[in-house]
The first five atom37 places (N, CA, C, CB, O) and aatype in JSON, in Angstrom:
{
  "aatype": [12, 9, 0, 19, 1, 7, 1, 0, 1, 9, 7, 7, 10, 19, 0, 11, 15, 7, 10, 15, 16, 15, 5, 13, 5, 1, 1, 13, 0, 16, 6, 19, 7, 12, 16, 14, 11, 10, 10, 0, 5, 16, 9, 1, 13, 3, 1, 0, 10, 9, 0, 1, 1, 3, 6, 14, 2, 1, 14, 17, 16, 3, 9, 9, 8, 6, 10, 7, 3, 13, 3, 5, 0, 8, 13, 9, 1, 6, 4, 1, 0, 10, 0, 7, 18, 3, 1, 9, 7, 7, 2, 7, 0, 14, 13, 14, 13, 3, 11, 1, 14, 19, 14, 14, 0, 0, 14, 5, 10, 0, 18, 1],
  "atom_mask": [
    [1, 1, 1, 1, 1],
    [1, 1, 1, 1, 1],
    [1, 1, 1, 1, 1],
    [1, 1, 1, 1, 1],
    [1, 1, 1, 1, 1],
    [1, 1, 1, 0, 1],
    [1, 1, 1, 1, 1],
    [1, 1, 1, 1, 1],
    [1, 1, 1, 1, 1],
    [1, 1, 1, 1, 1],
    [1, 1, 1, 0, 1],
    [1, 1, 1, 0, 1],
    [1, 1, 1, 1, 1],
    [1, 1, 1, 1, 1],
    [1, 1, 1, 1, 1],
    [1, 1, 1, 1, 1],
    [1, 1, 1, 1, 1],
    [1, 1, 1, 0, 1],
    [1, 1, 1, 1, 1],
    [1, 1, 1, 1, 1],
    [1, 1, 1, 1, 1],
    [1, 1, 1, 1, 1],
    [1, 1, 1, 1, 1],
    [1, 1, 1, 1, 1],
    [1, 1, 1, 1, 1],
    [1, 1, 1, 1, 1],
    [1, 1, 1, 1, 1],
    [1, 1, 1, 1, 1],
    [1, 1, 1, 1, 1],
    [1, 1, 1, 1, 1],
    [1, 1, 1, 1, 1],
    [1, 1, 1, 1, 1],
    [1, 1, 1, 0, 1],
    [1, 1, 1, 1, 1],
    [1, 1, 1, 1, 1],
    [1, 1, 1, 1, 1],
    [1, 1, 1, 1, 1],
    [1, 1, 1, 1, 1],
    [1, 1, 1, 1, 1],
    [1, 1, 1, 1, 1],
    [1, 1, 1, 1, 1],
    [1, 1, 1, 1, 1],
    [1, 1, 1, 1, 1],
    [1, 1, 1, 1, 1],
    [1, 1, 1, 1, 1],
    [1, 1, 1, 1, 1],
    [1, 1, 1, 1, 1],
    [1, 1, 1, 1, 1],
    [1, 1, 1, 1, 1],
    [1, 1, 1, 1, 1],
    [1, 1, 1, 1, 1],
    [1, 1, 1, 1, 1],
    [1, 1, 1, 1, 1],
    [1, 1, 1, 1, 1],
    [1, 1, 1, 1, 1],
    [1, 1, 1, 1, 1],
    [1, 1, 1, 1, 1],
    [1, 1, 1, 1, 1],
    [1, 1, 1, 1, 1],
    [1, 1, 1, 1, 1],
    [1, 1, 1, 1, 1],
    [1, 1, 1, 1, 1],
    [1, 1, 1, 1, 1],
    [1, 1, 1, 1, 1],
    [1, 1, 1, 1, 1],
    [1, 1, 1, 1, 1],
    [1, 1, 1, 1, 1],
    [1, 1, 1, 0, 1],
    [1, 1, 1, 1, 1],
    [1, 1, 1, 1, 1],
    [1, 1, 1, 1, 1],
    [1, 1, 1, 1, 1],
    [1, 1, 1, 1, 1],
    [1, 1, 1, 1, 1],
    [1, 1, 1, 1, 1],
    [1, 1, 1, 1, 1],
    [1, 1, 1, 1, 1],
    [1, 1, 1, 1, 1],
    [1, 1, 1, 1, 1],
    [1, 1, 1, 1, 1],
    [1, 1, 1, 1, 1],
    [1, 1, 1, 1, 1],
    [1, 1, 1, 1, 1],
    [1, 1, 1, 0, 1],
    [1, 1, 1, 1, 1],
    [1, 1, 1, 1, 1],
    [1, 1, 1, 1, 1],
    [1, 1, 1, 1, 1],
    [1, 1, 1, 0, 1],
    [1, 1, 1, 0, 1],
    [1, 1, 1, 1, 1],
    [1, 1, 1, 0, 1],
    [1, 1, 1, 1, 1],
    [1, 1, 1, 1, 1],
    [1, 1, 1, 1, 1],
    [1, 1, 1, 1, 1],
    [1, 1, 1, 1, 1],
    [1, 1, 1, 1, 1],
    [1, 1, 1, 1, 1],
    [1, 1, 1, 1, 1],
    [1, 1, 1, 1, 1],
    [1, 1, 1, 1, 1],
    [1, 1, 1, 1, 1],
    [1, 1, 1, 1, 1],
    [1, 1, 1, 1, 1],
    [1, 1, 1, 1, 1],
    [1, 1, 1, 1, 1],
    [1, 1, 1, 1, 1],
    [1, 1, 1, 1, 1],
    [1, 1, 1, 1, 1],
    [1, 1, 1, 1, 1],
    [1, 1, 1, 1, 1]
  ],
  "atom_positions": [
    [[101.11, 116.62, 89.72], [100.34, 115.79, 90.56], [101.27, 114.96, 91.52], [99.46, 114.89, 89.7], [100.94, 114.7, 92.68]],
    [[102.41, 114.57, 90.98], [103.39, 113.84, 91.79], [103.9, 114.7, 92.94], [104.57, 113.38, 90.92], [104.05, 114.24, 94.07]],
    [[104.16, 115.96, 92.63], [104.75, 116.83, 93.64], [103.8, 117.03, 94.82], [105.12, 118.18, 93.04], [104.28, 117.25, 95.93]],
    [[102.51, 116.97, 94.64], [101.59, 117.12, 95.69], [101.02, 115.77, 96.18], [100.51, 118.02, 95.26], [99.98, 115.73, 96.83]],
    [[101.71, 114.68, 95.86], [101.42, 113.36, 96.35], [99.99, 112.91, 95.98], [101.61, 113.32, 97.84], [99.33, 112.25, 96.78]],
    [[99.53, 113.24, 94.84], [98.19, 112.87, 94.35], [97.04, 113.58, 94.97], [0.0, 0.0, 0.0], [95.89, 113.15, 94.85]],
    [[97.35, 114.67, 95.64], [96.27, 115.45, 96.31], [95.89, 116.68, 95.51], [96.71, 115.88, 97.71], [95.31, 117.6, 96.08]],
    [[96.18, 116.74, 94.22], [95.82, 117.86, 93.4], [94.29, 117.91, 93.19], [96.57, 117.79, 92.05], [93.66, 116.86, 93.06]],
    [[93.72, 119.02, 93.16], [92.3, 119.19, 92.85], [92.19, 119.17, 91.31], [91.7, 120.55, 93.49], [92.8, 119.97, 90.59]],
    [[91.39, 118.21, 90.85], [91.22, 118.06, 89.39], [90.58, 119.28, 88.82], [90.39, 116.83, 89.03], [90.95, 119.7, 87.72]],
    [[89.6, 119.91, 89.52], [88.99, 121.09, 89.03], [89.96, 122.24, 88.82], [0.0, 0.0, 0.0], [89.79, 123.06, 87.92]],
    [[91.0, 122.3, 89.67], [92.04, 123.3, 89.61], [92.86, 123.09, 88.4], [0.0, 0.0, 0.0], [93.21, 124.05, 87.71]],
    [[93.21, 121.82, 88.09], [93.97, 121.5, 86.92], [93.24, 121.88, 85.64], [94.29, 120.05, 86.92], [93.82, 122.42, 84.7]],
    [[91.89, 121.54, 85.66], [91.09, 121.84, 84.52], [91.0, 123.34, 84.3], [89.71, 121.24, 84.68], [91.09, 123.81, 83.16]],
    [[90.84, 124.05, 85.3], [90.73, 125.54, 85.15], [92.05, 126.14, 84.6], [90.38, 126.21, 86.53], [92.02, 127.06, 83.78]],
    [[93.18, 125.62, 85.06], [94.5, 126.1, 84.56], [94.72, 125.72, 83.11], [95.64, 125.52, 85.4], [95.45, 126.42, 82.4]],
    [[94.12, 124.61, 82.63], [94.35, 124.15, 81.3], [93.6, 124.96, 80.28], [93.99, 122.73, 81.19], [94.01, 124.99, 79.12]],
    [[92.53, 125.62, 80.65], [91.72, 126.33, 79.63], [90.8, 125.44, 78.84], [0.0, 0.0, 0.0], [90.12, 125.91, 77.93]],
    [[90.76, 124.17, 79.15], [89.87, 123.2, 78.46], [88.66, 122.98, 79.27], [90.56, 121.87, 78.19], [88.6, 123.32, 80.45]],
    [[87.66, 122.37, 78.61], [86.48, 121.97, 79.34], [86.9, 120.68, 80.12], [85.22, 121.72, 78.35], [87.92, 120.07, 79.84]],
    [[86.07, 120.33, 81.09], [86.39, 119.18, 81.91], [86.52, 117.89, 81.02], [85.27, 119.0, 83.01], [87.48, 117.13, 81.15]],
    [[85.58, 117.69, 80.18], [85.64, 116.48, 79.32], [86.81, 116.53, 78.38], [84.35, 116.32, 78.5], [87.45, 115.49, 78.18]],
    [[87.16, 117.69, 77.77], [88.35, 117.75, 76.96], [89.6, 117.46, 77.75], [88.46, 119.08, 76.31], [90.49, 116.74, 77.31]],
    [[89.65, 118.04, 78.93], [90.85, 117.83, 79.85], [91.01, 116.34, 80.16], [90.68, 118.65, 81.22], [92.11, 115.78, 80.1]],
    [[89.86, 115.72, 80.5], [89.91, 114.26, 80.9], [90.42, 113.43, 79.68], [88.43, 113.72, 81.38], [91.28, 112.56, 79.85]],
    [[89.91, 113.7, 78.5], [90.28, 112.94, 77.28], [91.75, 113.17, 76.98], [89.4, 113.37, 76.06], [92.5, 112.22, 76.76]],
    [[92.15, 114.42, 76.98], [93.56, 114.72, 76.68], [94.49, 114.09, 77.68], [93.8, 116.23, 76.65], [95.5, 113.47, 77.32]],
    [[94.16, 114.25, 78.94], [94.98, 113.67, 80.05], [95.13, 112.18, 79.87], [94.33, 113.96, 81.46], [96.24, 111.65, 79.95]],
    [[94.05, 111.49, 79.63], [94.05, 110.03, 79.46], [94.83, 109.64, 78.22], [92.6, 109.5, 79.36], [95.48, 108.59, 78.22]],
    [[94.81, 110.41, 77.2], [95.57, 110.13, 76.01], [97.04, 110.3, 76.24], [95.13, 111.0, 74.89], [97.85, 109.48, 75.8]],
    [[97.38, 111.33, 76.9], [98.82, 111.7, 77.18], [99.46, 110.81, 78.22], [98.92, 113.16, 77.65], [100.6, 110.36, 78.07]],
    [[98.71, 110.56, 79.3], [99.21, 109.88, 80.48], [98.88, 108.39, 80.49], [98.65, 110.53, 81.72], [99.61, 107.58, 81.07]],
    [[97.81, 108.05, 79.87], [97.4, 106.66, 79.83], [96.39, 106.24, 80.92], [0.0, 0.0, 0.0], [96.08, 105.06, 81.08]],
    [[95.9, 107.26, 81.68], [94.9, 106.96, 82.69], [94.21, 108.31, 82.99], [95.56, 106.29, 84.01], [94.7, 109.37, 82.61]],
    [[93.11, 108.23, 83.66], [92.4, 109.47, 84.01], [93.15, 110.17, 85.2], [90.88, 109.15, 84.41], [93.89, 109.54, 85.94]],
    [[92.92, 111.5, 85.33], [93.56, 112.16, 86.44], [93.23, 111.59, 87.8], [93.2, 113.58, 86.42], [94.09, 111.53, 88.67]],
    [[91.95, 111.16, 88.0], [91.6, 110.56, 89.28], [92.37, 109.25, 89.55], [90.09, 110.29, 89.32], [92.85, 109.03, 90.66]],
    [[92.49, 108.44, 88.58], [93.2, 107.14, 88.73], [94.7, 107.45, 88.96], [92.99, 106.21, 87.43], [95.33, 106.78, 89.78]],
    [[95.25, 108.38, 88.3], [96.68, 108.75, 88.58], [96.83, 109.24, 89.99], [97.19, 109.84, 87.61], [97.79, 108.87, 90.66]],
    [[95.9, 110.06, 90.49], [96.02, 110.57, 91.86], [95.88, 109.35, 92.85], [94.9, 111.71, 92.16], [96.63, 109.28, 93.83]],
    [[94.98, 108.45, 92.63], [94.85, 107.26, 93.49], [96.07, 106.4, 93.44], [93.65, 106.45, 93.09], [96.5, 105.89, 94.47]],
    [[96.65, 106.22, 92.27], [97.85, 105.43, 92.11], [99.04, 106.07, 92.92], [98.21, 105.31, 90.6], [99.76, 105.38, 93.64]],
    [[99.18, 107.36, 92.77], [100.2, 108.03, 93.45], [100.04, 107.89, 95.0], [100.21, 109.49, 93.02], [101.01, 107.62, 95.7]],
    [[98.81, 108.06, 95.5], [98.62, 107.94, 96.96], [98.88, 106.51, 97.42], [97.19, 108.37, 97.35], [99.47, 106.3, 98.48]],
    [[98.42, 105.48, 96.61], [98.66, 104.12, 96.95], [100.18, 103.82, 96.95], [97.92, 103.2, 95.97], [100.65, 103.15, 97.87]],
    [[100.95, 104.28, 95.97], [102.32, 104.04, 95.94], [103.03, 104.69, 97.15], [102.88, 104.54, 94.65], [103.94, 104.11, 97.74]],
    [[102.59, 105.93, 97.49], [103.23, 106.59, 98.66], [102.96, 105.76, 99.95], [102.67, 108.08, 98.85], [103.85, 105.62, 100.79]],
    [[101.76, 105.21, 100.09], [101.44, 104.44, 101.27], [102.33, 103.12, 101.29], [99.88, 104.1, 101.28], [102.79, 102.69, 102.34]],
    [[102.53, 102.53, 100.14], [103.37, 101.29, 100.11], [104.83, 101.63, 100.41], [103.27, 100.58, 98.73], [105.51, 100.85, 101.08]],
    [[105.32, 102.75, 99.93], [106.65, 103.15, 100.27], [106.79, 103.47, 101.71], [107.07, 104.29, 99.48], [107.78, 103.07, 102.32]],
    [[105.86, 104.15, 102.27], [105.88, 104.45, 103.77], [105.83, 103.14, 104.57], [104.62, 105.38, 104.19], [106.56, 103.01, 105.56]],
    [[105.03, 102.19, 104.18], [104.96, 100.92, 104.89], [106.26, 100.13, 104.77], [103.81, 100.1, 104.37], [106.72, 99.51, 105.73]],
    [[106.85, 100.16, 103.51], [108.09, 99.44, 103.34], [109.19, 100.06, 104.18], [108.5, 99.41, 101.89], [110.03, 99.34, 104.72]],
    [[109.2, 101.38, 104.3], [110.26, 102.07, 105.03], [110.09, 101.91, 106.55], [110.29, 103.56, 104.65], [111.06, 101.96, 107.31]],
    [[108.81, 101.73, 106.99], [108.55, 101.56, 108.41], [107.51, 100.46, 108.58], [108.07, 102.89, 109.06], [106.33, 100.75, 108.81]],
    [[107.93, 99.19, 108.47], [106.98, 98.07, 108.47], [106.14, 97.92, 109.75], [107.73, 96.79, 108.24], [105.07, 97.31, 109.71]],
    [[106.6, 98.47, 110.89], [105.83, 98.33, 112.11], [104.88, 99.46, 112.35], [106.73, 98.2, 113.27], [104.08, 99.42, 113.28]],
    [[104.96, 100.51, 111.49], [104.05, 101.64, 111.62], [102.63, 101.27, 111.21], [104.54, 102.81, 110.77], [102.42, 100.66, 110.16]],
    [[101.64, 101.63, 112.03], [100.26, 101.31, 111.73], [99.76, 101.93, 110.37], [99.38, 101.8, 112.88], [100.11, 103.05, 110.02]],
    [[98.97, 101.17, 109.65], [98.4, 101.68, 108.38], [97.61, 102.96, 108.64], [97.47, 100.6, 107.72], [97.66, 103.88, 107.83]],
    [[96.9, 103.02, 109.73], [96.12, 104.25, 109.96], [97.01, 105.48, 110.08], [95.27, 104.11, 111.22], [96.64, 106.55, 109.59]],
    [[98.12, 105.36, 110.7], [99.01, 106.5, 110.72], [99.49, 106.93, 109.35], [100.17, 106.19, 111.57], [99.58, 108.12, 109.04]],
    [[99.8, 105.92, 108.53], [100.3, 106.18, 107.18], [99.2, 106.87, 106.32], [100.76, 104.84, 106.53], [99.45, 107.88, 105.67]],
    [[98.0, 106.28, 106.35], [96.96, 106.81, 105.5], [96.51, 108.23, 105.91], [95.79, 105.88, 105.5], [96.13, 109.05, 105.07]],
    [[96.56, 108.49, 107.22], [96.19, 109.81, 107.67], [97.25, 110.82, 107.27], [95.98, 109.82, 109.18], [96.93, 111.97, 106.95]],
    [[98.45, 110.43, 107.27], [99.53, 111.35, 106.88], [99.47, 111.67, 105.38], [100.92, 110.74, 107.24], [99.87, 112.76, 104.96]],
    [[98.98, 110.74, 104.58], [99.0, 110.89, 103.1], [97.79, 111.54, 102.54], [99.16, 109.57, 102.44], [97.79, 111.89, 101.36]],
    [[96.74, 111.74, 103.32], [95.58, 112.38, 102.71], [94.41, 112.44, 103.66], [0.0, 0.0, 0.0], [94.49, 112.06, 104.83]],
    [[93.32, 112.91, 103.13], [92.13, 113.09, 103.96], [91.13, 111.97, 103.75], [91.46, 114.43, 103.66], [89.94, 112.23, 103.58]],
    [[91.58, 110.74, 103.75], [90.63, 109.68, 103.64], [90.8, 108.67, 104.79], [90.78, 108.98, 102.28], [91.88, 108.58, 105.38]],
    [[89.78, 107.95, 105.1], [89.81, 107.03, 106.3], [90.2, 105.64, 105.84], [88.41, 106.98, 107.04], [90.43, 105.4, 104.66]],
    [[90.27, 104.76, 106.77], [90.73, 103.36, 106.52], [89.83, 102.66, 105.49], [90.75, 102.54, 107.85], [90.31, 101.95, 104.62]],
    [[88.48, 102.89, 105.61], [87.58, 102.26, 104.7], [87.84, 102.73, 103.25], [86.17, 102.55, 105.11], [87.73, 101.95, 102.31]],
    [[88.18, 104.01, 103.1], [88.48, 104.53, 101.78], [89.76, 103.91, 101.27], [88.59, 106.05, 101.8], [89.84, 103.54, 100.09]],
    [[90.77, 103.79, 102.11], [92.04, 103.16, 101.77], [91.79, 101.69, 101.33], [93.02, 103.23, 103.0], [92.36, 101.25, 100.33]],
    [[90.98, 100.96, 102.03], [90.67, 99.58, 101.66], [90.05, 99.47, 100.33], [89.79, 98.98, 102.65], [90.37, 98.57, 99.54]],
    [[89.13, 100.42, 100.07], [88.5, 100.42, 98.71], [89.51, 100.68, 97.65], [87.4, 101.48, 98.62], [89.47, 100.03, 96.6]],
    [[90.43, 101.62, 97.87], [91.5, 101.92, 96.9], [92.4, 100.71, 96.76], [92.32, 103.16, 97.34], [92.79, 100.4, 95.63]],
    [[92.75, 100.03, 97.81], [93.6, 98.83, 97.74], [92.9, 97.76, 96.81], [93.85, 98.25, 99.21], [93.52, 97.14, 95.95]],
    [[91.64, 97.61, 97.07], [90.85, 96.63, 96.33], [90.86, 97.02, 94.82], [89.37, 96.56, 96.9], [91.04, 96.16, 93.95]],
    [[90.67, 98.28, 94.54], [90.55, 98.76, 93.12], [91.94, 98.67, 92.47], [89.99, 100.26, 93.05], [92.03, 98.3, 91.3]],
    [[92.98, 98.99, 93.15], [94.29, 99.08, 92.5], [95.1, 97.74, 92.6], [95.1, 100.24, 93.15], [95.84, 97.41, 91.67]],
    [[94.95, 97.0, 93.66], [95.72, 95.78, 93.8], [94.91, 94.51, 93.72], [96.44, 95.8, 95.06], [95.48, 93.41, 93.67]],
    [[93.61, 94.63, 93.72], [92.77, 93.39, 93.63], [92.56, 92.66, 94.95], [0.0, 0.0, 0.0], [92.08, 91.53, 94.93]],
    [[92.88, 93.24, 96.06], [92.75, 92.61, 97.33], [91.53, 93.2, 98.03], [94.03, 92.77, 98.18], [91.35, 94.42, 97.98]],
    [[90.72, 92.42, 98.65], [89.5, 92.92, 99.24], [89.43, 92.76, 100.76], [88.34, 92.24, 98.61], [88.38, 92.96, 101.37]],
    [[90.55, 92.4, 101.36], [90.5, 92.19, 102.86], [91.83, 92.75, 103.46], [90.32, 90.6, 103.25], [92.82, 92.95, 102.75]],
    [[91.79, 92.97, 104.72], [92.98, 93.36, 105.46], [93.4, 92.2, 106.28], [92.75, 94.61, 106.33], [92.58, 91.56, 106.94]],
    [[94.67, 91.92, 106.25], [95.2, 90.71, 107.03], [95.13, 90.96, 108.51], [0.0, 0.0, 0.0], [94.93, 92.09, 108.96]],
    [[95.28, 89.91, 109.26], [95.22, 89.92, 110.7], [96.18, 90.9, 111.35], [0.0, 0.0, 0.0], [95.89, 91.42, 112.42]],
    [[97.34, 91.17, 110.69], [98.29, 92.08, 111.25], [98.09, 93.53, 110.77], [99.67, 91.62, 110.92], [98.94, 94.39, 110.97]],
    [[96.96, 93.78, 110.13], [96.67, 95.09, 109.7], [97.19, 95.43, 108.34], [0.0, 0.0, 0.0], [96.97, 96.54, 107.84]],
    [[97.9, 94.48, 107.7], [98.51, 94.78, 106.38], [97.62, 94.09, 105.31], [100.05, 94.25, 106.3], [97.12, 92.99, 105.52]],
    [[97.45, 94.75, 104.21], [96.76, 94.06, 103.07], [97.5, 92.78, 102.73], [96.69, 95.0, 101.77], [98.73, 92.74, 102.84]],
    [[96.82, 91.77, 102.36], [97.39, 90.46, 102.15], [98.62, 90.39, 101.37], [96.46, 89.65, 101.53], [99.47, 89.57, 101.7]],
    [[98.82, 91.25, 100.28], [100.07, 91.12, 99.53], [101.33, 91.49, 100.33], [99.99, 91.97, 98.31], [102.44, 91.19, 99.9]],
    [[101.16, 92.14, 101.49], [102.35, 92.66, 102.19], [102.58, 91.98, 103.53], [102.23, 94.16, 102.4], [103.48, 92.34, 104.29]],
    [[101.74, 90.98, 103.8], [101.99, 90.31, 105.08], [102.96, 89.16, 104.85], [100.66, 89.8, 105.73], [103.5, 89.0, 103.76]],
    [[103.17, 88.36, 105.89], [104.23, 87.35, 105.82], [103.72, 85.98, 105.35], [104.89, 87.21, 107.17], [104.38, 84.98, 105.61]],
    [[102.6, 85.92, 104.68], [102.08, 84.66, 104.19], [103.04, 84.08, 103.11], [100.65, 84.85, 103.62], [103.53, 84.86, 102.29]],
    [[103.31, 82.83, 103.07], [104.07, 82.26, 102.05], [103.4, 82.35, 100.64], [104.35, 80.86, 102.41], [102.19, 82.2, 100.5]],
    [[104.22, 82.6, 99.64], [103.74, 82.69, 98.25], [103.68, 81.23, 97.7], [104.7, 83.63, 97.34], [104.67, 80.5, 97.72]],
    [[102.5, 80.82, 97.21], [102.48, 79.48, 96.66], [103.43, 79.31, 95.44], [101.06, 79.12, 96.28], [103.62, 80.25, 94.67]],
    [[104.01, 78.12, 95.26], [104.93, 77.94, 94.19], [104.25, 78.05, 92.88], [105.6, 76.64, 94.29], [103.06, 77.77, 92.74]],
    [[105.0, 78.46, 91.91], [104.45, 78.64, 90.53], [104.19, 77.26, 89.93], [105.45, 79.46, 89.6], [104.86, 76.28, 90.25]],
    [[103.24, 77.23, 89.08], [102.93, 75.93, 88.38], [104.12, 75.6, 87.45], [101.55, 76.02, 87.54], [104.73, 76.48, 86.84]],
    [[104.4, 74.29, 87.38], [105.5, 73.92, 86.48], [105.19, 74.28, 85.05], [105.81, 72.44, 86.58], [104.03, 74.25, 84.65]],
    [[106.19, 74.6, 84.28], [106.03, 74.92, 82.91], [106.12, 73.62, 82.07], [107.08, 75.95, 82.48], [107.08, 72.86, 82.19]],
    [[105.15, 73.41, 81.28], [105.14, 72.22, 80.44], [105.62, 72.59, 79.0], [103.69, 71.59, 80.4], [105.21, 73.6, 78.43]],
    [[106.46, 71.76, 78.48], [106.85, 72.01, 77.09], [106.01, 71.21, 76.14], [108.32, 71.68, 76.88], [105.94, 69.99, 76.27]],
    [[105.39, 71.82, 75.21], [104.61, 71.15, 74.21], [105.36, 71.04, 72.93], [103.32, 71.87, 73.98], [106.04, 71.97, 72.51]],
    [[105.24, 69.88, 72.3], [105.96, 69.75, 71.0], [104.94, 69.41, 69.9], [107.09, 68.64, 71.06], [105.31, 69.26, 68.74]]
  ]
}
């Protein structure tokens, strides 16, 4: 799945495995720690972040079109699901990747 950048057809993997769909899903989740669909989404999301890191001025739409057959709305839903962000920043980058300052961490209190 990594070699095809998360664009593997789950049905094709199931067919090659010789298992039923539900057996494949259970075994995959047990061995990998997540469902095949979630792994594919995670790989695509990671590839998008790497592409943006490598070319920070490149538009997100160019990146997501290069990485798969999903539109910007689909990408935003995946960002929300995987990173917990539900908006796109004014510069077109999801909030965790724009230039907003990170708030300071709360001070650690020692209890005795």
